[in-house]
C-alpha positions in Angstrom: -45.6 12.4 -43.9 -42.3 13.0 -42.5 -41.4 10.3 -40.0 -40.8 11.8 -36.6 -37.8 10.7 -34.7 -38.5 8.9 -31.5 -37.3 10.9 -28.6 -34.9 9.1 -26.3 -35.8 8.9 -22.6 -33.9 11.4 -20.5 -30.9 9.9 -18.7 -32.1 10.8 -15.3 -29.8 8.2 -13.8 -26.8 10.2 -15.0 -26.9 12.1 -11.7 -26.7 8.9 -9.7 -24.0 8.4 -7.2 -22.0 6.0 -9.4 -22.1 8.4 -12.4 -21.1 11.4 -10.3 -18.2 9.4 -8.9 -17.1 8.5 -12.4 -17.3 12.1 -13.5 -15.2 13.3 -10.5 -12.6 10.5 -11.0 -12.4 11.3 -14.7 -11.7 14.9 -14.0 -9.3 14.1 -11.2 -7.0 11.8 -13.2 -6.0 14.8 -15.4 -5.7 17.3 -12.6 -2.2 18.7 -12.1 -2.7 18.9 -8.4 -3.6 15.2 -8.2 -0.4 14.5 -10.0 1.7 16.5 -7.5 -0.1 15.1 -4.5 0.4 11.5 -5.8 4.1 12.1 -6.4 4.4 13.5 -2.8 2.6 10.4 -1.7 5.1 8.1 -3.3 7.9 10.0 -1.7 6.2 9.6 1.7 5.8 5.9 1.0 9.5 5.6 0.3 10.3 7.4 3.5 8.1 5.1 5.6 9.2 1.8 4.1 12.9 2.8 4.0 12.8 3.6 7.7 11.1 0.3 8.5 13.8 -1.6 6.6 16.6 0.5 8.2 15.3 -0.1 11.7 15.1 -3.8 11.1 18.7 -3.9 9.8 19.7 -1.9 12.9 18.2 -4.6 15.1 20.2 -7.3 13.3 23.5 -5.4 13.3 23.5 -3.7 16.7 20.9 -5.6 18.7 19.3 -2.2 19.6 15.9 -0.8 18.7 12.9 -2.8 17.7 11.3 -4.2 14.5 8.4 -1.8 13.7 5.6 -1.2 11.3 4.2 1.8 9.5 2.9 3.5 12.6 6.2 2.9 14.4 8.0 4.4 11.5 5.7 7.5 11.6 6.4 7.8 15.4 10.2 7.7 14.6 9.8 10.4 12.0 7.8 12.6 14.4 10.5 12.3 17.1 13.2 13.8 14.9 14.1 17.5 14.8 11.5 19.2 12.6 9.6 15.9 12.8 6.1 17.5 12.9 6.8 19.6 9.8 7.9 16.5 8.0 4.8 14.7 9.3 2.6 17.4 7.7 4.3 16.7 4.4 3.8 12.9 4.9 0.1 13.5 5.7 -0.5 15.5 2.5 1.3 12.7 0.6 -1.0 10.1 2.2 -4.0 12.1 1.1 -2.6 12.0 -2.4 -2.2 8.2 -2.4 -5.7 7.8 -1.0 -7.2 9.9 -3.8 -5.1 8.3 -6.5 -6.0 4.8 -5.3 -9.7 5.7 -5.7 -9.2 7.4 -9.0 -7.3 4.4 -10.4 -10.1 2.1 -9.3 -13.0 4.2 -10.7 -11.6 6.1 -13.7 -9.2 3.3 -14.8 -6.4 5.6 -16.2 -4.2 2.5 -16.7 -6.9 0.8 -18.8 -7.2 -2.4 -16.9 -10.7 -3.0 -18.2 -13.8 -4.5 -16.7 -13.1 -8.2 -17.1 -12.4 -10.3 -14.0 -8.7 -9.7 -14.0 -9.1 -5.9 -14.6 -11.7 -5.6 -11.8 -9.4 -7.5 -9.4 -6.5 -5.1 -10.2 -8.8 -2.1 -9.8 -10.1 -3.4 -6.5 -6.4 -3.7 -5.5 -5.9 0.0 -6.3 -8.9 0.9 -4.2 -7.7 -1.2 -1.2 -4.2 0.2 -1.5 -5.6 3.8 -1.4 -7.7 3.0 1.6 -4.8 1.4 3.4 -2.7 4.6 2.9 -5.7 6.6 4.0 -5.9 4.6 7.2 -2.3 5.8 8.0 -3.6 9.3 8.1 -5.2 8.7 11.6 -1.9 8.0 13.4 -0.2 10.6 11.4 -2.7 13.3 12.4 -2.6 12.2 16.0 1.2 12.6 16.0 0.9 16.1 14.4 -1.7 17.3 16.9 -0.1 15.5 19.9 -3.3 13.6 20.6 -3.0 10.3 22.6 -2.0 7.4 20.5 -4.0 4.2 20.3 -2.5 1.5 22.6 -0.5 -1.2 20.9 1.1 -1.5 17.5 -0.7 -2.6 14.3 -0.3 -6.3 15.2 -1.8 -5.9 18.6 -4.7 -3.9 17.2 -5.2 -6.6 14.5 -5.3 -9.3 17.2 -7.9 -7.3 19.1 -10.1 -7.0 16.0 -9.6 -10.6 15.1 -10.6 -11.7 18.6 -13.9 -10.1 18.2 -14.5 -11.3 14.6 -13.6 -15.0 15.4 -16.3 -15.2 18.0 -18.9 -14.9 15.2 -20.1 -17.9 13.3 -18.9 -16.4 10.0 -15.7 -15.0 11.7 -13.2 -17.7 10.8 -14.4 -17.6 7.1 -13.9 -13.8 7.0 -10.5 -13.9 8.6 -9.5 -16.8 6.3 -10.8 -14.9 3.2 -8.8 -11.8 4.1 -5.7 -14.0 4.6 -6.3 -15.7 1.2 -6.6 -12.3 -0.5 -3.3 -11.1 1.1 -1.5 -14.3 0.0 -2.8 -13.7 -3.5 -1.8 -10.0 -3.6 1.6 -10.9 -2.1 2.1 -13.7 -4.6 1.2 -11.3 -7.5 3.7 -8.8 -6.1 6.4 -11.4 -6.1 5.5 -12.4 -9.7 5.6 -8.8 -10.8 9.0 -8.4 -9.2 10.3 -11.5 -11.0 8.6 -11.3 -14.3 6.8 -7.9 -14.6 7.9 -5.1 -16.8 8.3 -2.5 -14.1 10.0 0.0 -16.4 6.7 0.7 -18.1 5.6 2.8 -15.1 8.5 5.3 -15.7 9.0 8.2 -18.1 12.0 6.4 -19.6 12.6 9.2 -22.0 13.4 11.5 -19.1 15.8 9.1 -17.5 19.4 8.3 -18.0 20.3 4.7 -18.8 21.8 4.3 -15.3 18.7 5.7 -13.7 16.5 3.3 -15.7 18.7 0.4 -14.7 18.4 1.2 -11.0 14.7 1.8 -11.1 14.3 -1.6 -12.6 16.6 -3.3 -10.1 15.2 -1.6 -7.0 11.6 -2.2 -8.2 12.2 -6.0 -8.7 13.9 -6.4 -5.3 11.3 -4.2 -3.6 8.3 -5.9 -5.1 9.6 -9.4 -4.1 10.3 -8.3 -0.5 7.0 -6.4 -0.1 5.1 -9.3 -1.7 6.7 -11.8 0.7 5.7 -9.7 3.7 2.1 -9.4 2.5 2.0 -13.2 1.9 3.3 -13.9 5.4 0.6 -11.6 6.9 -1.9 -13.6 4.9 -0.6 -16.9 6.1 -0.8 -15.7 9.7 -4.4 -14.7 9.2 -5.2 -18.1 7.7 -3.6 -19.8 10.6 -5.6 -17.7 13.0 -8.8 -18.7 11.2 -8.1 -22.4 11.2 -7.0 -22.5 14.8 -9.4 -19.9 16.1 -6.4 -18.2 17.7 -6.4 -14.4 17.2 -2.9 -14.1 18.6 -1.6 -15.5 15.3 -2.9 -12.5 13.4 -0.2 -9.9 12.8 0.8 -6.8 10.8 4.0 -5.9 9.1 6.1 -5.9 12.2 4.8 -9.4 13.2 5.6 -10.7 9.7 9.2 -9.4 10.0 9.4 -11.0 13.5 8.0 -14.3 12.1 10.9 -14.3 9.6 13.5 -13.6 12.3 12.2 -16.7 14.2 12.8 -19.1 11.3 16.0 -21.1 10.7 18.6 -18.6 9.4 16.1 -15.9 10.6 18.6 -13.0 10.9 19.7 -13.6 7.3 16.1 -13.8 6.1 15.1 -10.7 8.0 18.2 -8.8 6.6 17.3 -9.8 3.1 13.7 -8.6 3.4 14.8 -5.4 5.2 17.2 -4.6 2.4 14.3 -5.4 0.0 12.1 -2.9 1.8 14.8 -0.2 1.5 15.0 -1.0 -2.2 11.2 -0.6 -2.4 11.8 2.8 -0.7 14.3 3.8 -3.4 12.0 2.6 -6.1 9.2 4.7 -4.6 11.4 7.8 -4.4 12.4 7.4 -8.0 8.8 6.9 -8.8 7.9 10.2 -7.2 10.2 11.8 -9.7 9.6 9.7 -12.9 6.4 7.7 -12.6 3.9 8.1 -15.4 1.1 9.0 -13.0 -1.9 9.7 -15.3 -1.7 7.0 -18.0 0.6 4.3 -19.1 
């Protein structure tokens, strides 16, 4: 008798939500439009952080203006001639960063793997994408002329923290978020000091001088941005340990915190210049990043 092959059970779970998400992400990572949207997103990121750094330097040099955050930078862009047209471009770019963050987390085009370190990095990609997606709301309100939410990001964070800290588990959650931000900021600083940032670029398409400046601005920018994230995390931990939601802050509060320290104007100036370097790095990345795979 001829032995019959055992039939394998049908993979009915293939149509599950997770599998469908993997399929969509796998197709998206090789889509030319995802590539273009992501590059536009990096250009938008450069515009936003460059403006934040510039406005901070303006405060130091002239004493005019105010230290601001991402939403404040968006408002400044919208107030310029042809600002709404530029805001539409920024909004499309933010959609690109949102999608790319999710694709990097699920499809893993950078091959970070599924061990603990890889999963943490992929979770970071996801959080990054969601954070840029959150900027879509103030961007769309500025485009449509809808009323803006009261207060800047720091004030909104304080209001949210005030509600959370009243819960029994609230201080633990706020402290956990702060610890994660400190860790992410520390990793950014490490990448800036020790990382091989040139691996992200299509070096074969760049001139030696372009490669040099991409590396320099990337290192300076990563350290500055990492420091800001770490300070935001420290403020959250302080809020959790003291049960004081007023200690919570966003990017603008982190820059203000620096300005209040000994030699504060010099510290703020250094970080502001670092954010402008991060902007240049992002703009160069919009042109030369290896989006799909390393």
